[in-house]
N, C-alpha and C positions, 0 to 999 in steps of 0.2 A: 424507538430507543435503540441505541447501538452500544455494544461493549467493545472496548479496546484493551489489549494486553500489550504492554511495552516491556520488551526484554532489553536489558542493558548489561554489558560486560562491566563488572566492578573491578576497580584497581588495575585497569588495563594499562594506563600510562606508565606507572611505576614498574609494572611487570615487564613491559616491553624493553625497558632499559636494561634488564638483567640479561637480555639476549645479545648484548653488544651491538656494535654499529652495523655489522653485516646481517641485519635481521629482516629487512623489508620483504624479501621473497618468502620467508617463513611466515610472516604476519599475513601476507596476501593469501597464502595457501590455507592458513588457519581460518581466516575470515570466510573464505569461500566454502570450506568444509563445514563450518558452523552454520552458515546460511542454509546449506543443503540439508543439514540434519534438522534444523528448526522448521524449515518448510515441510519436510517429510512428516515430522511428528504432528504438527498442527493440521496439515492437510488431511491426514488420516482421521482427524476428528471434525472434518468438514469446515475447517477454518482456512484462512489464507494469510500468508506473511508478506509484509512489504518491507524492503530494505530501506531504512531511514538513513542511517550511516552504517559504515562497516562494523561498528561496535554496538549498534542499536537496531532493534527490529520492532515494527508495529504489526500486531496481529488483530484482525477483526475476528473477535472470539465470541460472537453471539451464540448462546446455547451452551457455553463451556463453563462448568463449575469449578470450584476451588480444587476438588480432588483430582480432576483431570489436569489442572495446571501443575499440581504437585507431582503427578505421574510423569509428565513431560520433563519437569525440572530434574527429577531423579535421573532420567536417562541422559540428559545433557551434562549433568555434573559427573556422571560416571564416564562419559565419552570424551570429555575435554578437560585439559589441565588448566581450566579457568573457572571463574565463578560468575554467575549471572544473577541479577535481581529482576523480579517480575513485578510490575505495578499495573493494577487492573482498575479500570474506570468505566462508567457508562453515563450516557446523557442523551438528550433529544437530538443533538447534532454530533457529528464526528469530532469537531473541535472541542465541544463541551466534554465529551468522553475523555479526550486527551487531557484536558485540564483537571478532570476528576482523578485520573490515574496519577498525574503529576502531583496533585494535592495529597493523595494517599502516601506517595513515596516521601514527599518533602516533610510531611507531618508524622511520618513513621506510624501510620495506621496499619499495624501488622495483621495479616491474615494467616500467615504461617511463618514463624520465626526460623525454624530449622532450615527451610528451603528459600528463605529470603523473598517472601511474597507479600506485597503490600496492596492497600487500596480497598476497592468496593466491587462486589460481584452482583451482577444483575440477575435477580431471580424471576423476572417476568418471562414466561415461556414463549409468548407469541410475538416477540419483538422481531421486526424486519430490518434489513439493511439494504441500502441501494448503492450499487457500484457502477460507475461509468467507465467504459473502455474507449479511449480516443486514439486514433492514429491519423497520420498525415496521408491525404489522398494523393496518389501518384508522386511519391517521393523520387521515383526513378527519373523523372524529368529534371529534377534538381541536379542529378549526378552528371548530366550532360555539360553543365557549366560550372560545377563546383567539385573540388577535390574531396576525398573522404573526410579529412579533418574539418574542412569548411562546412560540410553537411552536419558534422557533430556540433559545431559552434551554433549553427542555425537551430538544431534540435534543443540544445541546452538553453538557448535564448527563449525558445518557445516554452520550455519547462519552467523557467523563471517567471515568465508572464502568466502561465497557467496556474502556478502555485500561488502567486500573489492574488490573482483574480478570485480563485475559489476559496482561499483562506478568508477573504472578506465575506464569503457566503457560508462560513463555518464548515467548510469541506476540506479534506486533506488529499493532496495530489502526490503521486509517486511516479517516477520514471521507471518503465519496465524493460527498457532496452530497445534497440532499433529505433523505430519511430512511434513506439507505443507508450501510452500513459494510462494510468488508472486513477480515478478520483473516488474516494469514499465520500459519498455525497449526502448533504442535507437536502431537505425538500427545496429550499431556496437555491441551492447549488444545481440541483437537477433542472429546476425551472428556468435557470439562467444560462444553460449550456448553449442554446442557440444564439444568444446574444454574444457569448464569447467566440463562437465559431464565426459569426459575422464580423466581429471586431478584428480578429486575426486575418481574415480574408481581406478586409479593407486596408489594414495597417501594414501587413507583412506579406501579402499575396500568398498566403499559405491556406490551403483548403484542408479541412478536417472532417472526419466522420466520427460519429459517437454512437456506440451501442450502450444501452442502459439495461441493467438487470436488477430486480428487486426480489428478495427471497428471505427465508428465515435464517439461513446460514450464509456466510460470506462465500464459501466455495460454490454454492448453488447460484448466488447472485452474480459471481464472476462468470460462471458458465452461461448464464442467460445474457449477460452483457456481451460476451464474446460471440454468442449465437446471434445476437442482434446486429453486431458489427458484420458478421458473415452474411447476414441477410441483406444489409446495405450493399455489399459487394456483389451479391447474386443479382440484385435488382439492377445495379449498374451494368454488369456483364450481359444482362439479358437485352440491353439496349433501351430499357425504360428509363424515365427520369428518376434518379435515385433520391431518396430522402437523405439529409445530412444527420438526422437523429432518428433512432429507432429503439423502441422499448419493449421488453418482455418482462413479465412478472409471474409469480406463482403464489 
């Protein structure tokens, strides 16, 4: 079972128009500052935030109750001259949790009216989450024949393919910057990652490594996923034949 909390800036479009035409630099600074604060507040509670769009954030919030969401919302409302809605959902897969959060917001299932929080909170204490951390193996070699922008185009094409593939497995993919991606994974998504790695290698001549982590909180799961990815690199650097997928859990 996984719990997702989706934060969305409300009334953002009309509000931006009040800033006039020379506003883009201000909006970019605001969005960056907001993401930093949202990540800070949730990571302090052993959660992890994924940037979905600049005005929307996905939080893997296993173990986080309504009171803790209210506490974070109070800080955000005090810190920024904007308003956010939080919709919470849970399910057997990340995509199902996303749908339940969406349903809670759409049908106005209010958890806390004052702080604009909707949806459903998971009260099962022993739920675990699986996160996969993928990166491109030896991206440096690509730079010998491709300019920086061409590299970006390759990475975004990979992101599109990865997102579509894992969405069919009811998993959610996010680009983390550089050549790094994270997938909030269903059991089917985790079991299918080697197939995806083989497909990309055959179709696009791109080699991927994947570290997998499973834990009770998303921050711990990401820690284990990244440690798994580091283990793959250590095996490669030792001269041994490296695995393309490595998994740790607690």
